[in-house]
C-alpha positions in Angstrom: -0.2 -46.6 30.7 -1.6 -49.6 29.2 -5.5 -49.8 29.7 -7.0 -53.0 31.0 -9.3 -55.0 28.6 -12.4 -53.5 30.5 -11.6 -50.4 30.2 -10.1 -50.4 26.4 -13.7 -52.2 25.7 -15.5 -49.2 27.4 -13.6 -46.9 25.4 -14.2 -48.5 22.0 -17.8 -48.9 22.7 -17.9 -45.0 23.2 -16.1 -44.3 20.4 -18.3 -46.5 17.9 -21.1 -44.6 19.7 -20.0 -41.3 18.4 -19.3 -42.4 15.0 -21.5 -41.2 12.1 -25.0 -43.2 12.4 -24.2 -44.8 8.8 -20.6 -45.8 9.9 -21.7 -46.9 13.3 -24.5 -49.2 11.9 -22.4 -50.5 8.9 -19.5 -51.2 11.4 -21.9 -53.3 14.0 -23.7 -55.1 11.3 -20.5 -56.3 9.9 -18.4 -57.0 12.8 -20.9 -57.8 15.4 -23.4 -59.6 13.7 -21.4 -60.9 10.6 -23.4 -59.5 7.8 -22.5 -59.6 4.2 -22.1 -56.0 2.6 -24.9 -57.0 0.6 -27.0 -57.4 3.7 -25.7 -54.2 5.0 -26.4 -52.4 1.8 -30.1 -53.6 2.2 -30.6 -53.0 5.7 -28.9 -49.3 5.1 -30.6 -48.5 1.8 -27.5 -47.8 0.2 -25.2 -49.3 -2.3 -22.9 -52.2 -1.4 -20.0 -50.1 -2.3 -21.7 -47.6 0.1 -22.0 -50.2 2.7 -18.4 -51.2 2.1 -16.9 -47.7 2.4 -18.7 -47.1 5.6 -17.4 -50.0 7.2 -13.9 -49.3 5.8 -14.1 -45.7 7.2 -15.1 -46.7 10.6 -12.3 -49.3 10.9 -10.1 -46.6 9.9 -11.0 -44.2 12.3 -10.9 -47.2 14.9 -7.7 -47.8 14.2 -6.4 -44.2 13.8 -7.9 -43.8 17.9 -6.8 -47.1 19.4 -3.6 -48.3 17.2 -1.9 -51.3 18.4 -4.4 -51.2 21.7 -6.9 -53.2 19.6 
């Protein structure tokens, strides 16, 4: 059964909360706060490539979990 938007949002929030810390923080900074990869790298004290990889991996996991429901 297709979930309503409120239920889907709660599921996504719970899934994001369960991500590894750097993936979660990088994703939130990129998608919710629209920060650049350079800004994220500075905040997480990692390279820009690592910041990009963390966002990419978090998004990959979200797509795998939720597919076309997003």
